[in-house]
N, C-alpha and C positions, 0 to 999 in steps of 0.2 A: 154717672158720677155728675154731681153739681159742682162747679168751681167758681166761687165768688171771688172777683177782682176787687181790690181795694187799693186807691192810690193814697199815699201817706207820707209824712216825713218822720213820725214817731221821734219827735225832738223835744223831750223824750216821749216814751209811750206812757199815756195817762188813762185816767179813768174813762174819758170820752172815747178813746180808741177801743177800749174794752167794751164799752156800750155799743158802738158801732159794729164790731163784730157780732156780738150777741144778738142785736136786733135784724142784722142782715141774715143770719141763719134763721131767725124766727120767721121772717118774711119769705125766704126761700121755701120754709116748711121741711127742710132736712136737716136734723142735727148732725148729721155726720157729713154734711158738705164741706168740701176742702175750701179754706179761706187762704186766699193767695195776694198779699199785699205787694205792690211794688214801691219801693221805698227810696227816698233820696239817699245819696251815698254820702260823701264827704262834706258836700255844701248843700245848703237848702235854699229854697226858692227866694228868699229875701236877701241873698248875697253873702251869708255869713256861714262859716263852718259849723256843723252840728256840734252840740256840747258834749257828745258821747260818740265813741267810735262806731262804725256802721255795724260791726259785728255784735257789739254790745247791745245796740238797739234792736237788731234782729233776734238776739236771744230773749229780749224783753218781750217781743210780739209773739214768739214761738211759745212762751210759757204762759201767755195771756190768750191763747184762742187762735193764733194763725198756724197755719200747717207748712207753707212754703213762703219764703221771703226773697223777692227779686230786687235787684238794685236798678234805679233809674239813673242812666249815664249823666254825668256832670252836665253836658251841654242841654240837656232838657230839664235837669233838676234845679240849675241855677238859671232860670230864665222867667220871662213874664208868663202871665197865666195861660195864654193861647198856646204857647210853645210846651210850656210844662205839661198841660193837659193833654195835647196831642201826642206828646212822647210817651207819656205814661199809658194812655189808652192803647196806642200801637203796641207798646211793649206787652201788655196783657193779651191783646189779640193775636200777636204773632206766636204766642205759646201753642195755639191750635186747640186748647182745651177750655177756654173760658166759656161759661154759660151765662153768668151773671156778672153784673157789676154794682157795687154799693158806695154810696158817698153821703156825707152830711150836707143838709141844707139848713139855712137860716129862716127862710121864708115861711110865712103860713100856708101858702097856697103853691106848692111844687108845679102845679100845672102851669102856671105863669111860664116857669123856665122851660117846659116842654113847648109852649107855644112859641116863645122867643128863639128857641133852638132850631124850629121848623122854618125860619125865615132866613133867605139867602140875603143878609144885608150887604155883604161885600159887593154885590151887583146891583145894589140900589142907589140911584144917583143922589138921593135926598140924603141918605145915610152918609155917603162919602163926602159930600160937600159940607154937610154939618160937622162931621168929624175933623175935617180939614181945618174949618173955620174955628172950631174949639180950640184945637191945639195951637193954632196961629194966635188965637185971642188969649192965650196964657193959661188955658186949662191943662191940667196933666191928663195923660192918655185915658186912665180909667174914668175920669169925669167926663171928659169930651166924649167917650164911647157911649157912656150911659145917656148923655143928652142926645146924642145922635140916634140912638135906639128909640128913645121916647118919641123924638120928633117924627121920626120914620113911621111908627106905627100908630101915632096919635089919631084916634077916631077910627081905627080900622080893627079894633078888637073890643071885647065886652068888658074889658078891664079899664079902670080909670087910670089916668096918666100918673096920678100920685101914688097909686098902689104899685104901678110898675116902678117907679122912682124909688120908693121905699125897698122894694126888692133888690134892686140893683145897688143899693148902699153898701150892701155886705160883701166884702171880698170873698167869703165863702160862696156866695150865690154867684158871683162873677165865675169863680172856679167851676162850680156845678154846671152854669151855662156852657162853659167851654168843654167840659166832659162830654155834654150831650151834644153839642155840635161836633166834636171828634167822632163821637160814636155814630152819629148820622152820616158823616163822610166815609167812615171806614167799615161800616156795618149796615148799608143802606136797606137791606132785607129785614132788619130789625130782629136777627136771632138772638141777640144778647138781651136778657131781661134786665132792666133798671129798677134799682131800689133806691129811692131818695129817703133817707133817714132824718127825720126832724130832729134837730140839735136840741139837748137838754141842758139848761144852766147856762152861766156866763162864759162863753169861750174865748173872750177877750179880756176879761177883768181878773178880780181875784177871788171869785166865789169860792167859799170854803167847802161847799158841798161838792162842787164839781169843777175844780180849779182848771184854768187853761194852761196851755203848754207855755205861753209866755209869762205866765205868774210862777210857774215851777222854775223856769230859767232865772227869773229875777231872784227867786229865793235861793237858788243854787249859787248865783253870782254874788250874793251877799253872805255866803257861808265860806268861812275861813279854814274850816277843820271838818274832818270826817264826822265828829260827833255833831257838830253844828248843822251840817247838812241833813243828818238823820233826824235831828230834832225839827228842822224847818220843813221836812218833807213828809214826815210821818203821818198817815192818814189821807195824803192828798193824791196818792198814787196807788195803783193796785200793789198789793204786798209782793207779788212775785217780781213785778217791775222794779221795784224800789230795791229789794234784796239783790237783784242782779248789779244795779249801780253801786251799791255800797260794798257789796263783796269784791267787785273788781276794783274799786278804789282802795280797799284795804289791802289787796294783794299788790298794789301799785301797778297795775296793768297800764293805767294812764293816769293823767292828772286834770286838775280843774281848767276849764276853758275859760279865759279872760277875754271879753270881747274888746276892751281897750287895747290890750296888748297886741291882738290881731290887726286891729284898725291902725295902730301906730306903725307897725311893721309895713303894712301894705303901703301906707302913704311915704313913709321914708325910704323904701327900697325898690318901689316900682316905677317903671318908666311908662307914663300914660301916653299912649300913642293913638292916633285917629284910626289906624287899621285894625284896632282891638274891638271885638264884638261889643256892641251897645254903645260905643263911643261915636254916637251920631249926633247931628243936630248941633254941633259946637260943644257938646259935653266934655269932651277931651281938653280942650282949651280952658273950659270954665273951671274943671277940677283943678288943672294946673294953676290958674290964677288964685283960686281960693287957697290952695296950699301955700303958695308963695307969699300971700298977703298976711297968713295966720302968725300970730306971736307964738313962740315955743310952748307956752303953757296950754294953749288950746287943744294940742294933740293928747293931753293927759286924760281927756274924756272923750270917748266916742260920741256921747249924746251932744256934746258942746260942737264938736265938728260937724256932725250931721245937721244940727239946727243952723249952723252958720251956712252950710253949703246947699241944703234943699230948698228948691223953690216951688211954685205951683207947676212949672213945666218939668223941672228935673226932681222928681220925688226921691224919697229915701231909697225905695227898693230900687230904682233904676241906677241911682249912683251906686249903691253897694254891688249890683249885679255887674256893672261895668268895671268896678275896681276889682272884683273877684276875677273877672275874665282876664284883666291885666295880669294879675297876680299868678294865675294859673297859666296864662299865655295862650289864651283862646283868640285866634284871629276871627275877623267878621265873617270870612268865608266859610267857616264851620257852620254858621246859621243856614247855610243852604242845605245842609244835610238834614232832612226832615223825618227820616225813618231810623229807628234803632237797628244797629247792625249786629247784635248779639244778645243773649239773654244771660245775665250774671246771676248765679245763685248765691245768696249770702246765708241761707239756713233752711233747714227742714226738719220736720218731725217724723213720726213713723207713718202716718197717714200721707204726709208730704213726700216721702220717699217712693210710695206708689205713684203718686201724681207725676213726679219727675220722670219715672219711666215712660208714662204716656206721652208726656211732653217731648220726650227725646224721639218719639216715633211720629210725632205730629208736626213739630216745628221745622222750619226750613232755615232757621238761624242758628249759629253755633251755640252750645251750651257751654258756658264758661264757669267752672267751680273754683279753679285757682288761677293766679295770674299767669302762671307758666302755660296755661291752656291757649292764651292769646297767640303765642309764638306758632302754633299749628295753622293760624289763619293769616298770616301776616301778608298774604297775596290779595287781601281784600282791604281796598283803600279805605273806605269809610270805617271799618273796624280798627284798622291801625290808628286813624286819626282820633277816634272817639276814645279808644282804649288808652292811648297815651295822654290824652286829657284827664282820663280817670285815675290813673296812675299818679300823675302829677298833682292832681287836686288832693288824692288821698295822702301823698307824702307831705304836702305843705300843711295840710290841715293837721296831720299828725304831729307836727312840730309844735302846734299850739295845744295839743294834748298830752305833750310829753311821751308820745309812743316810741317804742324802740324803732332804731333804724331798720329800714326795710320791713316794718312790722307786717304790712299786707303780703309780702312774699311769703311769709312763714305761717299765715294764718288761713286754714281751709275754712270752708263753710260750717256754721254752727250745726251740730247734729244732736237732735234729743230723742 
């Protein structure tokens, strides 16, 4: 049995995700291969709640080619790319059934990423000093990291510095590099086959033929009614995925997510403290100073607030992740937990049901289908810490989607 792992957010599930699943199966050469995505839960990597409930997104994926959908815990899902990638890869490997992993790349030559992943930069003195100088000089971490990588390997490879620089410009290439590094660390024997799928279309803009998730979210945010949402998204997503969204909204299972309302609530209700995750390098004091200096009208727009607050050193993603950690109550000590403590099942189809039986025999981690399953493993400290964060994150994100009280306690995995 071939089991293809995919790391995704499905926020929401769009045509690019469907293409990735289809191409992964084609590369594996087995049309019956199991597709097992590990998906962000209530919050996504950029530090904002997902625009659809996790079970709705899982249903979208299952109807469009996935067989088993797992949840990536909050502490890994709402994190920088290195922690996000490591947590996702480890979750897939801990199932004990993974044979392949597939992800999208933007670069023309994926072998560049394989070459970079094979270098232990963290032990290189040139890399560390260049990275430190870049951050101290005002560069944000991704830019400083790219600069340090280029300086470290300059003249040591067959690739020109400009080619490597262009490769590292894309956030998706940085994520792909982190996936490869996590795999090299966790699977040194190379048993897992890697499939880097070249992305098609504009994944960041508003290409009509292959729209990005960000473009779909913008269109959804500009929709004031169900009919307007249907009109704005028709033809831009797989029919099954859009049908799940529209059907759930029509039954009033949840409401529209508004980023401005989320940010306003976080800013006005949170107590930003230095002992919160990601509130380092003076970020805590900086955010508090920005908020106290803003005129009331500035909080009416999330874009305005973020434009005022972000700098080269404190990027938008870092600020939002730190604020999300404060909102959910994630202390900095949680970042010392580097391994998943459980495998959470969000949904499965008929082929996925068989795969789950095999996982149950192979994994050493608890399999969690319902929230009540966590109570059976309360003696495991890391599990208790991470599950409490997941439950809190889901409750808070649910209030911004108008989900019923204790929604997740009453919602079993999606079964098709």
